[in-house]
C-alpha positions as CSV (number, residue, x, y, z in Angstrom):
1,M,-3.8,-2.2,16.3
2,A,-2.0,-2.9,13.1
3,L,1.2,-4.4,13.0
4,I,4.4,-3.4,12.5
5,L,5.8,-5.1,9.2
6,T,10.1,-4.6,8.6
7,D,11.6,-7.0,6.4
8,E,12.6,-9.6,9.7
9,N,9.0,-10.5,10.0
10,Y,6.9,-9.9,6.7
11,E,6.7,-13.9,5.1
12,E,5.4,-15.0,9.0
13,L,3.0,-12.3,9.2
14,V,2.0,-11.7,5.8
15,L,3.5,-14.2,3.6
16,N,2.4,-17.4,5.7
17,S,-1.1,-16.9,7.2
18,D,-4.0,-17.7,6.6
19,K,-6.2,-14.8,5.8
20,P,-6.3,-12.5,3.7
21,E,-4.0,-9.1,4.7
22,L,-4.1,-5.3,3.7
23,V,-0.9,-3.8,4.1
24,D,0.2,0.3,4.3
25,F,3.8,0.8,2.7
26,W,3.8,3.9,4.4
27,A,7.0,7.1,6.0
28,E,7.0,9.1,9.7
29,W,7.4,12.7,6.6
30,C,4.5,11.7,4.8
31,G,1.9,13.7,5.4
32,P,-1.3,11.6,3.4
33,C,0.2,8.8,5.5
34,K,0.2,9.8,8.3
35,A,-3.8,10.9,7.4
36,L,-4.7,7.9,6.1
37,T,-3.0,6.1,9.8
38,P,-6.3,6.5,12.1
39,T,-8.4,5.0,9.1
40,I,-6.2,2.2,8.9
41,E,-5.9,1.1,12.9
42,D,-10.4,1.5,12.1
43,I,-9.6,-1.0,9.9
44,A,-7.3,-3.2,12.0
45,A,-9.7,-3.0,14.9
46,E,-13.1,-4.1,12.8
47,Y,-11.3,-7.2,11.3
48,E,-9.5,-8.6,13.5
49,G,-8.5,-12.0,13.6
50,R,-10.5,-11.7,9.6
51,A,-7.6,-10.1,8.2
52,V,-4.2,-9.5,8.9
53,V,-3.6,-6.1,9.0
54,G,0.3,-4.1,9.1
55,K,2.4,-0.9,8.3
56,V,5.1,-1.1,6.9
57,N,7.3,2.2,6.8
58,V,9.2,2.2,3.7
59,D,12.5,4.2,5.4
60,E,13.2,1.5,7.5
61,S,12.1,-2.2,4.7
62,P,13.9,-1.1,2.3
63,K,13.7,-4.7,0.6
64,I,10.3,-5.5,1.5
65,T,9.7,-1.5,-0.6
66,R,11.7,-2.6,-3.4
67,K,9.9,-6.8,-4.5
68,Y,6.3,-4.5,-4.9
69,G,7.8,-2.3,-6.4
70,I,7.0,0.5,-4.0
71,R,7.1,4.6,-5.4
72,N,4.6,6.3,-4.1
73,I,3.6,6.2,-0.9
74,P,1.1,5.8,0.4
75,T,-0.4,2.7,-1.1
76,L,-2.5,-0.5,-0.2
77,L,-0.9,-4.2,-1.0
78,Y,-4.1,-6.7,-1.0
79,I,-2.1,-10.1,-0.5
80,K,-4.2,-12.8,-0.6
81,N,-2.4,-16.7,0.1
82,G,1.0,-14.7,-0.8
83,E,-0.4,-12.9,-4.0
84,V,-0.8,-8.8,-4.3
85,V,-4.7,-9.1,-5.6
86,D,-5.2,-5.4,-5.6
87,K,-3.2,-1.8,-5.2
88,Q,-4.9,1.2,-4.0
89,V,-2.0,4.7,-4.6
90,G,-2.7,7.8,-2.6
91,T,-5.8,8.0,-0.4
92,A,-8.8,6.4,-0.6
93,S,-12.1,6.4,2.6
94,K,-12.9,3.8,4.9
95,S,-15.5,2.4,2.7
96,N,-13.9,1.7,-0.6
97,L,-10.9,-0.1,0.7
98,T,-13.4,-2.0,3.5
99,A,-15.0,-2.8,0.8
100,K,-12.5,-4.0,-1.1
101,L,-10.6,-6.0,1.4
102,D,-14.4,-7.2,2.0
103,A,-14.1,-9.0,-1.0
104,L,-11.2,-11.1,0.7
105,I,-12.6,-12.6,2.7
């Protein structure tokens, strides 16, 4: 299951991680975000122990959302060693998302 990331736990769970991260910025009212949720959950299960996969609700965590300048959702950030190394705006196939994550492992 993807981690629920918030303004309060983001630094601990993502920035301090020694694994690459895939962070999904989403909102409850966003149709494409909801459509992407099963894919994100599948990736979280498949990469457990190898990568951190989490979701940030943009309405509930405005600090993180502002930090990365998120203006469109869904936006997925690929983070390694605390730095954004890749980005996907909008939906994408599972194979495209995992290929980017594989490149970081």
